[in-house]
C-alpha positions, 0 to 999 in steps of 0.5 A: 500499500502506498503512503497516500493510500495508508494515510487515507486508511488511517483518516477514514478510521472511526475512533475504535478502529484508530485505537486498534490500529495504534495497538496493533502497530505497537505490538508489531514494533515490540515483537521485532516489526515496525510501525512506520505511522506511529507518530501520525496516529499518536498525534491524532489520538492525543487530539481527542480529549475524550481518550485522555482518561483511559489512554495509557500514560506512556503514550504521551511520553513516548514521542516516537517508536525508538522511545517506546522500544526503549520502554517496552524492551526494559520492561519485558523480555518475551514477546508474549509478555509485551503483547499481553502488556499492550492488550491490557493497557488498551483494554479500558479504552477499547472497552469504552469505545466498543461497549460503552462500558468501563474496565474493572480498573477505570473507577475505584467503585468497580475496583473493589474487593471482588475484583481483587479476589478475582485476580488473586484466584487467577494466581491461585489457580496457576500456582501449581501448574505454572508457578512463574506465571502465578508470581507475575500475576501476583505482582501485577495485581499489587502494581495495578492497585498502587498505580490506580490509587496514584492515578485517583489521587493525581500523583505522578508516576511513571512506568519505570518506577519499581514496585517499592517506589510506587508503594512508598508514594501510596504508603504516604497517602495511606499513613502506612509509612513507618516514619509517619509513626512513633509507636515501636510496634507500628513501625515494626509492622509497617516496615514489614509491609514495605519489606513484603512489597519489595520482596515481591517485586524482587521475587517477580524479577527472579522467578517470574516469567516477565523476563527472558530466561537465562541459564542461571535463572532459578525456577520457582517451586510450588511453595515459592508461588504460594508465598508470593500469591498469599502475600500479594492477595493479603496485601492488595486487600489491606491496602484496598480497604485502608484506602477506602476507609481513610481516604474515601471515607468508606 
């Protein structure tokens, strides 16, 4: 297809088709292909004000495909992980455009205990047959909640922040930072919570399936994934309930 024909095709897309075009192009670029029209499509998308709430934040910061490539290759080592990341990132906006409904992550009133239990159950179901995948789901469950809270409170964060850095910002909001308390027992418990989050991030990097495997990579056993899944589910519920009660007044 010639340049003029491709531009005419892009200009004739409706909103849903435009986002699918962007999604497919980024998947191509993230899996060894190219996306020649990214900058033009990106600009058209950014011009639509009603897209901004559900548009992935990194679209706004990745101004060309080289910046996107540096982002995606730094986050994920496998093609499948990259595809799943992009699908998940665009799902809220595509759901809204196609079905006029929101994904469970779009509003906190929908991101509730039921949603957390559903994600937790997915991890539990994989802890025996796929320990690496279970660890990745567990870590992603925590990351999604932390980012959601920061977004709801209009606190800036970026896609390169470690899980421990995200938690540190959320802990300040929820008065869960050890330095915010004087009692030794509270400082000890909250310090332990911080350690759990940092450990989940490190465990996922070492034992999860989010990065390409090497000869020296440790293969997790069922007990490793069970530990990660149980800790992540417990922490996610605790953080959500604390946010609901102390910040939202629920």
